[in-house]
N, C-alpha and C positions, 0 to 999 in steps of 0.2 A: 613604823614597822622596822624591825631589825633586818639587816641584809641576810638573805638565806632563809628567811621564814616565809611561810605562806599563810594567807588568811585562813582562819578556822571558822567554819560556818556551823552555827548551832541553832536548832529550831526548838526553842523552849516549849512551844505548844505541843509538839509531838512527844517530847520527853525521851528518857532512856529506854523505856519499854519498846517503843516503836523502832528505835535503833537496834536493839537486841533482836527483835523479830526480823527486821530487814537483814541483819547480818546472818542470822540462822538460815534464812531463805537462800542467801548466796552460798552458804556452807553446804546446804542440802544439795543444791544443783551442781556444785563443783566437786562433790565427794564421789569418787568412783565406786565405793562400796554400796552406795544407794542404788546403783544400777545392777549390782550383782545379787544383793540380798532381796528377799521379799519385803513388802512394805512393813509387815509386823516385825521382822528381824531388824530392819533399819530403824524403826521407832524404838525398839528395845535397846539398840546400840546407842542411840542418841540421847535418851533420857538421862542417864547418869552424868554424861558430859555437860549437859545443859544445867542440871541442878547443882553439880559441884562447881562449875565455872562461875555461876552467879553467886553462890554461897561464899566463895573465896573473897569476893569484892564487897559484900554487904557491910562489914565493919568499916572499911575504908570510905566508901561512899556515904555512909551515914555520918561518919565523923566529919567529912568535908562539908556536907550539907548543914550540920549542926554548928560547926566552929567557924566557917568561912563567911565573910561578909558578902562575897560574890562567888558562889559555887562554880559558875561557868568559867570565870577567870582562873580559878584554882584548878579545875579540870584541864583547861587549856595549858596552864603552866606545867602540870604534871605530864601531860602528853608531849609537850615540846621538850622537856628535860629528858624524857625517855627516848624521844626521837634523836636528839643530839647524842645521847649515849650509844644508841644502836649504830648511828652513822660513824661515830668515833671508833667504836670497836671494829666495825667493818673495815674502815680505812686502815686501822692499825694492823689488822690481819693481812690486808693486801700488801702493806709495806713490808711486813715480816716475811711474807712469801716471796716478794721481789728480792729482798736481801738474801734469803736462802738460795734462790735460783741464781743470783749473781755470784754468790760465793762458790757454788758448785761449778759454774762455768769457769771462773777464774782458777779454781783449784784443779780442774781436770787437765 
């Protein structure tokens, strides 16, 4: 394992559908609008988000499952690459903010 990486736990018996259902449950309970709107309004608000979110990834996941020798390794690699990019962008913005603040203190 490369330094800075964490193990990725995948349950192939459960599959992606159970992961999506679990994630949606977390999303439902943490969304404040679900406590404001009635149940029907909350359902009407969530349906387009669920359908469009899944539809965006269907071509990508189908291609990975068709072309990859080990789809789980490919999904892990994609996840880790995205994670590194997010961390790099976040740290870059922190450094830029520090530089801006230091320059303002020096220039004042």
